[in-house]
C-alpha positions, -999 to 999 in steps of 0.1 A, spaced: -474 416 -507 -494 414 -474 -526 412 -494 -512 384 -516 -501 364 -487 -533 369 -469 -554 358 -499 -534 326 -498 -540 323 -461 -503 325 -454 -508 345 -422 -476 337 -404 -456 349 -434 -477 380 -438 -472 388 -401 -434 383 -403 -433 407 -433 -453 433 -413 -430 428 -383 -399 432 -404 -413 463 -421 -422 479 -388 -386 475 -375 -377 505 -398 -410 521 -408 -441 532 -390 -471 508 -391 -494 511 -422 -531 507 -418 -535 491 -453 -513 462 -443 -535 454 -413 -567 458 -433 -553 433 -459 -545 409 -431 -579 413 -415 -596 408 -449 -577 376 -454 -586 364 -419 -622 371 -426 -621 352 -459 -605 323 -440 -631 325 -412 -602 328 -388 -619 342 -357 -589 344 -334 -567 362 -360 -595 386 -369 -600 396 -333 -562 399 -328 -556 421 -359 -586 443 -351 -574 449 -316 -539 458 -329 -555 482 -354 -574 499 -326 -541 503 -307 -520 515 -336 -546 537 -354 -571 550 -328 -579 581 -350 -588 562 -381 -624 559 -372 -639 549 -406 -613 523 -412 -619 509 -377 -656 507 -384 -648 488 -416 -626 465 -396 -654 459 -371 -677 450 -399 -651 424 -411 -649 409 -376 -686 408 -373 -688 390 -406 -666 363 -391 -689 359 -362 -719 357 -386 -701 330 -407 -702 308 -376 -739 315 -371 -733 339 -342 -755 366 -356 -764 381 -322 -727 385 -313 -720 399 -347 -748 425 -343 -738 435 -308 -701 437 -316 -707 459 -347 -730 482 -327 -707 485 -297 -677 493 -319 -696 520 -338 -707 535 -305 -672 532 -290 -657 549 -320 -684 576 -319 -688 576 -357 -716 568 -381 -719 542 -408 -727 551 -444 -752 526 -459 -742 510 -491 -760 518 -523 -762 496 -554 -781 498 -587 -798 472 -607 -809 475 -643 -844 462 -650 -860 466 -684 -835 493 -694 -843 512 -662 -817 517 -634 -833 511 -600 -813 520 -568 -815 499 -537 -801 505 -502 -780 476 -487 
């Protein structure tokens, strides 16, 4: 439900749903990732930063997910043309989390031959 509300940019409703859920349950990372993804799609810088900071507080041991969150926040910065900020934020978060990033890999078919390319 958080994902659906976030995709519709209904962030207040999504946050209320999370708050109500957390009154009786422990926080769930997937809810925050959905909210962060929606904020990125909406280019909502303030909410992206807020959600990411909350994720760092609630889920400090979820290093790979936090790296994914940092990439989403840096994408918001890039969407505003702040490429240097995006790069420095992403790099600083990866160093702070003391983890590595796995490069993406995609394949393209050219003349019936599959050609891999790193992203």
